[in-house]
Wavefront OBJ file of the C-alpha trace (Angstrom):
o trace
v 120.545 136.189 2.888
v 120.070 132.985 4.807
v 123.720 132.097 4.206
v 124.861 135.531 5.520
v 122.698 135.146 8.623
v 124.239 131.756 9.406
v 127.758 133.185 8.997
v 126.895 136.117 11.318
v 125.704 133.766 14.024
v 128.836 131.648 13.671
v 131.070 134.711 14.097
v 129.075 136.414 16.927
v 128.069 133.285 18.851
v 131.355 132.663 20.715
v 131.589 136.332 21.699
v 128.039 136.341 23.100
v 128.737 133.087 24.927
v 131.922 134.511 26.471
v 130.030 137.601 27.676
v 127.429 135.457 29.471
v 130.173 133.304 30.929
v 132.086 136.354 32.211
v 128.880 137.670 33.847
v 128.338 134.337 35.571
v 131.946 134.298 36.848
v 131.628 137.834 38.289
v 128.307 136.912 39.934
v 129.817 133.754 41.461
v 132.821 135.705 42.755
v 130.513 138.280 44.392
v 128.463 135.509 46.031
v 131.667 133.858 47.315
v 132.870 137.215 48.636
v 129.562 137.765 50.482
v 129.671 134.247 51.887
v 133.246 134.793 53.093
v 132.144 137.990 54.833
v 129.253 136.225 56.586
v 131.357 133.252 57.632
v 134.243 135.425 58.894
v 134.935 135.446 62.630
v 136.146 139.036 62.467
v 134.672 141.140 65.296
v 133.566 144.640 64.355
v 132.655 147.347 66.865
v 130.049 150.091 67.026
v 130.637 152.714 69.750
v 132.954 150.252 71.552
v 130.225 147.581 71.575
v 131.226 144.301 69.889
v 128.889 143.380 67.030
v 128.366 139.636 67.389
v 126.824 136.898 65.266
v 126.934 133.119 65.152
v 130.279 133.043 63.287
v 132.277 135.295 65.628
v 130.526 134.570 68.944
v 132.922 131.774 69.965
v 135.928 133.982 69.189
v 134.515 136.807 71.321
v 134.032 134.415 74.247
v 137.591 133.136 73.927
v 139.108 136.641 73.795
v 137.169 138.263 76.650
v 137.029 136.860 80.166
v 133.852 138.804 80.992
v 131.428 139.546 78.170
v 128.019 141.121 78.744
v 125.849 140.538 75.663
v 122.649 142.389 74.821
v 120.231 140.368 72.692
v 118.037 142.955 70.969
v 115.498 143.525 68.204
v 116.031 146.532 65.898
v 112.345 147.548 66.164
v 112.177 147.293 69.983
v 111.621 150.659 71.700
v 113.216 149.484 74.976
v 116.311 148.374 73.039
v 116.549 151.745 71.297
v 116.245 153.464 74.682
v 119.000 151.274 76.166
v 121.427 151.718 73.242
v 123.065 155.055 74.293
v 123.553 153.923 77.926
v 124.935 150.563 76.776
v 127.410 152.296 74.420
v 128.469 154.744 77.140
v 129.070 151.876 79.593
v 131.103 150.031 76.949
v 133.248 153.143 76.387
v 133.858 153.671 80.128
v 134.911 150.047 80.649
v 137.238 150.178 77.653
v 138.796 153.476 78.755
v 139.673 152.042 82.160
v 141.234 148.961 80.508
v 138.743 146.661 82.207
v 138.741 142.967 81.247
v 134.969 143.337 80.923
v 133.531 144.098 77.478
v 130.037 144.616 76.098
v 128.619 143.053 72.962
v 125.306 142.932 71.130
v 123.421 140.399 69.016
v 120.487 141.134 66.722
v 118.372 138.235 67.958
v 115.890 138.580 65.084
v 118.655 137.909 62.541
v 120.817 135.517 64.599
v 118.053 133.032 65.370
v 120.459 130.183 66.177
v 121.999 132.211 69.020
v 118.590 133.390 70.190
v 117.390 129.784 70.375
v 120.573 128.554 72.073
v 120.268 131.117 74.874
v 116.478 131.022 75.229
v 115.833 134.623 74.233
v 112.095 135.332 74.462
v 112.007 139.095 75.138
v 114.018 142.182 74.258
v 116.366 143.444 75.438
v 117.844 140.463 77.325
v 121.324 140.877 78.840
v 123.503 137.879 79.708
v 127.010 137.706 81.159
v 129.436 135.091 79.818
v 132.454 134.213 82.010
v 135.734 132.621 80.931
v 134.423 131.493 77.556
v 131.628 129.365 79.075
v 128.539 129.555 76.895
v 126.452 126.887 78.669
v 125.646 128.792 81.887
v 125.480 132.552 81.229
v 124.474 134.757 84.155
v 121.368 136.958 83.870
v 122.047 140.690 84.235
v 120.265 141.871 87.388
v 121.177 145.564 87.575
v 119.421 148.689 86.391
v 119.666 149.589 82.727
v 121.589 152.866 82.966
v 125.258 153.313 82.083
v 126.526 153.807 85.649
v 124.705 150.718 86.955
v 126.005 148.582 84.067
v 129.582 149.766 84.714
v 129.375 149.098 88.455
v 127.771 145.690 87.928
v 130.584 144.690 85.580
v 133.310 146.166 87.814
v 132.067 144.061 90.742
v 132.531 140.959 88.590
v 135.826 142.012 87.062
v 137.609 142.567 90.357
v 136.999 141.713 94.009
v 133.420 142.597 94.906
v 134.508 143.793 98.363
v 137.516 145.845 99.511
v 139.884 143.962 101.851
v 140.354 145.943 105.086
v 143.670 145.193 106.837
v 143.658 147.338 109.980
v 141.601 149.723 112.121
v 142.668 152.817 110.155
v 141.589 151.415 106.786
v 138.346 150.061 108.310
v 137.458 153.395 109.968
v 138.164 155.312 106.745
v 136.047 152.885 104.732
v 133.134 152.930 107.234
v 132.930 156.727 107.084
v 133.549 157.067 103.324
v 129.848 157.138 102.355
v 126.379 157.396 103.930
v 125.983 153.613 103.688
v 128.688 150.938 103.674
v 128.626 147.199 104.384
v 131.514 145.302 105.997
v 131.670 141.539 106.462
v 133.818 140.273 109.336
v 134.817 136.623 108.802
v 137.326 134.413 110.614
v 137.975 132.564 107.331
v 137.699 134.493 104.069
v 137.725 131.212 102.137
v 134.776 129.813 104.094
v 131.220 129.401 102.768
v 129.831 132.383 104.691
v 132.460 134.753 103.299
v 131.883 133.474 99.762
v 128.127 133.998 100.126
v 128.815 137.540 101.347
v 130.926 138.235 98.240
v 128.048 136.998 96.055
v 125.728 139.532 97.692
v 128.382 142.233 97.230
v 128.548 141.468 93.514
v 124.782 142.017 93.161
v 124.233 145.065 95.392
v 126.247 147.488 93.305
v 124.642 150.596 94.822
v 126.483 150.070 98.144
v 130.248 149.754 98.801
v 131.259 146.462 100.440
v 134.327 145.739 102.558
v 135.566 142.502 104.086
v 137.877 141.824 107.052
v 139.384 138.857 108.891
v 142.014 140.515 111.134
v 141.485 139.686 114.817
v 142.144 143.317 115.815
v 139.140 144.407 113.714
v 136.813 141.915 115.417
v 137.967 143.359 118.720
v 137.701 146.995 117.593
v 134.034 146.567 116.599
v 133.054 144.395 119.557
v 132.519 141.202 117.557
v 133.285 137.629 118.563
v 131.884 135.678 115.587
v 131.269 136.090 111.846
v 129.058 139.180 111.397
v 127.885 141.482 108.621
v 127.745 145.143 109.722
v 125.857 147.990 108.057
v 127.377 151.396 108.857
v 125.114 154.447 108.377
v 125.390 158.199 108.847
v 121.720 158.370 109.948
v 119.424 156.678 112.493
v 121.380 154.030 114.418
v 124.989 154.229 113.226
v 125.741 150.502 113.122
v 123.444 147.521 112.573
v 124.855 144.006 113.037
v 123.639 140.834 111.316
v 125.358 137.850 112.983
v 125.902 134.775 110.796
v 123.954 131.779 112.100
v 126.588 129.097 112.914
v 124.192 126.276 111.971
v 122.494 127.687 108.859
v 125.341 129.811 107.596
v 124.680 132.963 105.586
v 121.603 133.011 103.335
v 122.210 135.398 100.419
v 118.519 136.222 99.827
v 117.898 136.952 103.511
v 121.025 139.110 103.830
v 120.038 141.072 100.714
v 116.565 141.685 102.181
v 117.949 142.800 105.556
v 120.435 145.188 103.958
v 117.720 146.681 101.739
v 115.345 147.154 104.676
v 117.912 148.651 107.046
v 119.522 150.852 104.412
v 116.315 152.918 104.349
v 115.792 155.642 106.961
v 113.433 154.630 109.784
v 110.972 157.291 108.561
v 111.135 158.444 104.940
v 109.704 161.530 103.319
v 107.947 160.989 100.001
v 109.847 163.121 97.455
v 110.803 162.906 93.814
v 114.205 161.525 94.872
v 112.907 158.907 97.340
v 109.763 157.707 95.534
v 111.624 154.996 93.599
v 113.219 153.661 96.816
v 109.841 153.639 98.566
v 107.977 151.785 95.821
v 110.818 149.297 95.204
v 111.320 148.479 98.906
v 110.149 144.923 99.479
v 108.256 145.833 102.653
v 104.682 144.485 102.706
v 102.938 147.445 104.380
v 103.408 151.203 104.186
v 102.170 153.483 106.992
v 101.616 157.019 105.702
v 101.352 160.247 107.680
v 99.802 162.974 105.538
v 100.601 166.454 106.826
v 101.081 170.043 105.762
v 104.747 170.870 106.353
v 104.019 174.579 106.523
v 102.125 173.928 109.785
v 104.392 173.639 112.843
v 101.544 172.001 114.740
v 101.283 169.230 112.122
v 105.063 168.833 111.920
v 105.147 167.958 115.632
v 103.040 164.849 114.875
v 106.147 163.225 113.395
v 107.518 162.496 116.882
v 104.863 159.889 117.718
v 105.047 158.549 114.167
v 108.817 157.968 114.473
v 108.446 156.388 117.921
v 105.968 153.855 116.498
v 108.285 152.934 113.628
v 111.222 151.424 115.492
v 109.525 148.174 116.574
v 107.991 147.490 113.129
v 111.038 147.831 110.899
v 110.973 145.387 107.988
v 107.233 144.724 108.358
v 105.995 148.305 107.868
v 107.665 151.212 106.071
v 106.828 154.600 107.655
v 106.471 157.476 105.181
v 105.672 161.164 105.672
v 103.721 162.749 102.798
v 103.656 166.538 102.458
v 100.241 167.335 100.955
v 101.488 170.699 99.642
v 104.668 169.308 98.083
v 105.517 166.272 95.941
v 102.959 164.225 97.910
v 100.083 166.208 96.439
v 100.253 164.001 93.330
v 99.321 160.845 95.273
v 96.266 162.299 97.031
v 93.767 161.231 94.317
v 94.879 157.596 94.818
v 93.539 157.890 98.372
v 90.491 159.959 97.430
v 91.901 162.847 99.463
v 92.565 166.579 99.165
v 95.147 168.711 101.038
v 92.441 169.781 103.496
v 92.218 166.181 104.816
v 95.658 166.516 106.467
v 96.739 165.562 109.037
v 95.617 161.964 108.679
v 96.998 158.411 108.613
v 96.617 155.552 106.127
v 98.056 152.027 106.027
v 98.537 150.445 102.583
v 98.940 146.717 101.962
v 101.300 146.764 98.978
v 100.305 143.319 97.670
v 96.883 144.524 96.526
v 96.871 148.273 97.299
v 94.219 147.840 99.979
v 94.044 150.989 102.124
v 93.124 151.081 105.830
v 92.037 154.124 107.822
v 91.780 154.666 111.573
v 88.202 155.412 112.645
v 89.497 158.476 114.407
v 92.993 159.803 113.792
v 95.185 159.418 116.857
v 98.819 160.310 116.341
v 100.326 158.834 119.511
v 102.911 156.066 119.094
v 100.824 153.543 121.058
v 97.642 154.263 119.054
v 99.516 153.911 115.749
v 101.106 150.602 116.814
v 97.729 149.263 118.009
v 96.031 150.224 114.746
v 98.762 148.581 112.648
v 98.610 145.370 114.686
v 94.821 145.186 114.276
v 95.221 145.514 110.494
v 97.912 142.806 110.447
v 95.615 140.560 112.507
v 92.742 141.047 110.029
v 90.542 142.955 112.475
v 90.150 146.085 110.325
v 88.234 146.230 107.046
v 89.833 148.112 104.149
v 88.697 151.654 103.449
v 87.247 151.476 99.935
v 86.978 154.445 97.592
v 83.667 155.143 95.923
v 82.516 157.994 93.751
v 78.915 159.159 93.965
v 76.646 157.527 91.349
v 75.719 159.929 88.538
v 71.991 160.786 88.413
v 71.708 159.263 84.930
v 73.847 156.200 85.695
v 71.230 153.723 84.343
v 69.570 155.779 81.608
v 72.279 155.359 78.961
v 73.027 152.027 77.196
v 76.316 151.679 79.163
v 75.431 151.664 82.879
v 77.853 153.620 85.091
v 78.771 151.743 88.277
v 80.542 153.038 91.393
v 81.745 151.254 94.507
v 78.471 151.907 96.342
v 76.229 150.492 93.592
v 78.420 147.691 92.235
v 77.120 144.841 94.400
v 73.413 145.404 93.700
v 73.972 145.549 89.923
v 76.723 142.996 89.265
v 75.268 140.314 91.527
v 71.620 140.757 90.531
v 70.556 137.107 90.113
v 68.179 137.984 87.257
v 70.797 139.677 85.062
v 73.903 138.758 83.098
v 76.215 141.704 83.718
v 79.287 142.468 81.590
v 81.535 145.103 83.229
v 84.487 147.071 81.880
v 86.886 148.226 84.632
v 88.881 151.132 83.232
v 91.137 154.096 83.966
v 90.292 157.455 82.315
v 93.923 157.977 81.251
v 94.388 154.472 79.767
v 94.871 154.528 75.932
v 93.722 150.890 75.584
v 90.469 151.775 77.368
v 89.988 154.778 75.109
v 90.619 152.623 72.023
v 87.847 150.144 72.922
v 85.332 152.758 74.179
v 83.443 152.930 70.858
v 83.119 149.122 70.672
v 81.763 149.026 74.245
v 79.159 151.709 73.417
v 78.129 149.820 70.270
v 77.789 146.593 72.250
v 75.571 148.325 74.824
v 73.442 149.820 72.045
v 72.990 146.332 70.542
v 71.719 144.857 73.836
v 69.867 147.846 75.331
v 66.466 146.183 74.765
v 67.517 142.913 76.447
v 66.147 142.766 79.989
v 68.549 139.970 80.977
v 71.822 141.584 79.787
v 73.505 144.658 81.302
v 76.576 146.324 79.777
v 78.350 148.463 82.393
v 81.603 150.213 83.215
v 83.416 151.372 86.350
v 86.288 153.845 86.793
v 88.672 151.760 88.923
v 90.823 154.749 89.816
v 87.934 156.286 91.761
v 86.190 153.131 92.978
v 87.423 150.046 94.833
v 85.847 146.678 95.613
v 86.521 144.516 98.633
v 86.857 141.139 96.922
v 87.890 142.093 93.380
v 91.367 143.475 92.655
v 91.898 145.137 89.286
v 95.552 144.885 88.226
v 95.435 146.266 84.673
v 93.258 148.294 82.335
v 90.918 147.541 80.782
v 89.816 144.444 82.717
v 86.540 142.821 81.627
v 84.492 140.634 83.977
v 81.203 138.821 83.281
v 78.805 138.143 86.149
v 76.246 135.497 85.057
v 72.667 135.441 86.344
v 71.794 133.028 89.128
v 72.997 132.358 92.649
v 76.604 131.878 93.723
v 78.169 135.294 92.951
v 80.095 133.851 90.000
v 82.578 135.872 87.965
v 84.257 135.087 84.618
v 87.174 137.112 83.259
v 86.978 137.887 79.540
v 90.395 137.497 77.862
v 89.678 137.398 74.140
v 89.552 139.906 71.274
v 88.064 143.288 72.155
v 85.602 143.819 69.313
v 81.799 143.928 69.147
v 81.308 140.638 67.287
v 83.486 138.621 69.676
v 81.831 140.287 72.683
v 78.432 139.290 71.241
v 79.471 135.671 70.710
v 80.669 135.577 74.314
v 77.346 136.942 75.628
v 75.147 134.775 73.393
v 77.068 131.687 74.490
v 76.482 132.335 78.181
v 79.868 133.734 79.151
v 82.159 131.497 77.106
v 83.315 131.707 73.527
v 82.060 128.935 71.227
v 84.743 126.616 69.900
v 85.666 127.470 66.345
v 85.624 124.595 63.807
v 89.122 123.430 62.832
l 1 2 3 4 5 6 7 8 9 10 11 12 13 14 15 16 17 18 19 20 21 22 23 24 25 26 27 28 29 30 31 32 33 34 35 36 37 38 39 40 41 42 43 44 45 46 47 48 49 50 51 52 53 54 55 56 57 58 59 60 61 62 63 64 65 66 67 68 69 70 71 72 73 74 75 76 77 78 79 80 81 82 83 84 85 86 87 88 89 90 91 92 93 94 95 96 97 98 99 100 101 102 103 104 105 106 107 108 109 110 111 112 113 114 115 116 117 118 119 120 121 122 123 124 125 126 127 128 129 130 131 132 133 134 135 136 137 138 139 140 141 142 143 144 145 146 147 148 149 150 151 152 153 154 155 156 157 158 159 160 161 162 163 164 165 166 167 168 169 170 171 172 173 174 175 176 177 178 179 180 181 182 183 184 185 186 187 188 189 190 191 192 193 194 195 196 197 198 199 200 201 202 203 204 205 206 207 208 209 210 211 212 213 214 215 216 217 218 219 220 221 222 223 224 225 226 227 228 229 230 231 232 233 234 235 236 237 238 239 240 241 242 243 244 245 246 247 248 249 250 251 252 253 254 255 256 257 258 259 260 261 262 263 264 265 266 267 268 269 270 271 272 273 274 275 276 277 278 279 280 281 282 283 284 285 286 287 288 289 290 291 292 293 294 295 296 297 298 299 300 301 302 303 304 305 306 307 308 309 310 311 312 313 314 315 316 317 318 319 320 321 322 323 324 325 326 327 328 329 330 331 332 333 334 335 336 337 338 339 340 341 342 343 344 345 346 347 348 349 350 351 352 353 354 355 356 357 358 359 360 361 362 363 364 365 366 367 368 369 370 371 372 373 374 375 376 377 378 379 380 381 382 383 384 385 386 387 388 389 390 391 392 393 394 395 396 397 398 399 400 401 402 403 404 405 406 407 408 409 410 411 412 413 414 415 416 417 418 419 420 421 422 423 424 425 426 427 428 429 430 431 432 433 434 435 436 437 438 439 440 441 442 443 444 445 446 447 448 449 450 451 452 453 454 455 456 457 458 459 460 461 462 463 464 465 466 467 468 469 470 471 472 473 474 475 476 477 478 479 480 481 482 483 484 485 486 487 488 489 490 491 492 493 494 495 496 497 498 499 500 501 502 503 504 505 506
């Protein structure tokens, strides 16, 4: 039997060995095939978007003069939201045979590319020109398909239309509600080049450029000038180029943005984005009921006051029975409060109210100037304190009672500033209640909360929700912002340690 077993192994052994060897060969071939696929510089496409990785990136740069690349993460909600618009823009550019193409890189998988281009958030869009990978240009447009297409078109071709004669200039100036034309004696000069840079960025306006002497004469110009043509308010606004300083791109962009807005705007669903994105430091608001002819007539004085303050103050009419009704709670107002005026400092949302509404142009200008000069105190919202505000473990503060509680020199006061609609505030509500319950017998510790949508403070600006501030006992009106974990145990450590968290052992 032993002899038979040995013979069997001798006969079967080579066959078994060959089978293992064949398996190893197949496995090696598959690995080599996979490696070849990974290392290939072939460029695949998904919905006309180039799929890029570290092995085909250089080839893509060499084949496409203008390449806008989205660095994304598969799990990122903003990236998923952008994907259809990005694909649509890629299709439009390809259909018009543009030299501009769009590509995408999964930055979580292609870490070498993400590191090379300093990708720290998603999605990040960068434009690569003429194969140069050392100085990509940040995408500065809006993230919808039309904006992406226009932004790329401005970089693919001339960013401004060359106007040769009076006929072409007149047709261009009247082609849309807003157009910009730069008149330059030398189109190769620094001022003209700066103008073309601005044109490449401001894709929501058409730009033209001219150097013909007859056009300077036709529009009454003697030196380099940028002109904004409008079909509303004043029809033409000129911005002469300073001969000494030249043309500053940031300043020209600001001036065009400011003067492209109507002198007085109505707050509607269509204009709200323009109003909030306008980089104008103060907004003067006239609240009125448009169904009242008497209130509508107040717009005349409002408009007259606006002309001398353009760029410093944006004048806005708010219909309290229309789209403007939604903003009334922000001002602590109801439709019955109209007509009335408010000035808002956009930097910190401070609101200012005239002691007595006067709708004449001179009164409005005087009031605005007094606010700008710091002579008027902000009008602060405050709810009425609930009757039981100090009977529960969490004390309920309002604007009127905040000072006496938070700056009580005998108490350490920990305050949560919240918004009722904020999900983060709702998520930590139970922990805040538990913390208050834990310290309700402590005479020296107060746990409190304040609804910051209904209450405002003169010297404390709340920029996000929830915000937690600790006001320690003693003189000096000190305040410490809490920025750590929002759970009961960490809150307790912070309180027990006098408003700082103890250092953890290494």
